[in-house]
C-alpha positions in Angstrom: 14.9 -5.4 9.5 12.2 -4.6 12.2 12.0 -0.9 10.8 11.3 -2.3 7.5 8.6 -4.5 8.7 7.0 -1.9 10.5 7.1 0.4 7.8 5.5 -2.4 5.3 2.6 -3.0 8.0 1.9 0.9 8.5 2.0 1.6 5.0 0.0 -1.0 3.8 -2.9 -0.1 6.2 -3.2 3.5 4.8 -2.6 2.6 1.1 -4.9 -0.2 1.0 -7.7 1.4 3.2 -7.6 4.5 1.0 -7.4 2.7 -2.5 -10.1 0.0 -1.5 -12.4 2.8 0.0 -12.2 4.8 -3.4 -12.8 1.9 -5.7 -15.5 0.4 -3.5 -17.4 3.8 -3.3 -17.1 4.5 -7.0 -18.0 1.0 -8.2 -20.9 0.1 -5.5 -21.7 3.4 -4.2 -22.5 3.6 -0.5 -25.1 0.9 -0.4 -26.4 -0.9 2.7 -23.5 -3.5 2.8 -20.7 -0.9 1.9 -18.9 -1.2 5.1 -18.9 -5.2 5.0 -17.7 -5.2 1.3 -15.0 -2.4 2.2 -13.6 -4.4 5.3 -13.6 -7.7 3.4 -11.8 -6.1 0.3 -9.3 -4.1 2.7 -8.3 -7.3 4.4 -7.7 -9.0 1.4 -5.6 -6.1 -0.1 -3.6 -5.6 3.2 -2.6 -9.4 3.0 -1.3 -8.9 -0.6 0.0 -5.6 0.1 2.5 -6.4 2.7 4.8 -9.0 0.8 4.4 -6.8 -2.4 5.9 -3.7 -0.2 8.9 -5.9 1.1 9.7 -7.3 -2.1 9.1 -4.1 -4.6 10.4 -1.4 -2.1 14.0 -2.3 -2.4 13.8 -2.4 -6.1 12.4 0.9 -6.3 14.6 2.3 -4.0 17.6 1.0 -5.9 15.8 2.5 -9.1 15.4 5.9 -7.5 19.0 5.9 -6.2 20.1 5.2 -9.6 18.2 8.0 -11.3 19.5 10.7 -8.7 23.0 9.0 -8.7 24.8 12.3 -9.7 23.0 14.4 -7.4 24.6 15.5 -4.0 22.7 14.1 -0.9 21.0 16.6 1.4 
């Protein structure tokens, strides 16, 4: 469980940072308050992403395992 939590925290940092940076820069441009808006959005997104990753990841993993059920494991 410790490994899954660590993965969720680190994955959320990168994904939310990249996605919010892209969305804010496209929608607002690099304005005077860009950094403030981006950091606020990043923080909120991060708080949403962690539980989402923890809840959704096992279901996605099970689905991927199902899709590749017949293949040999490498």
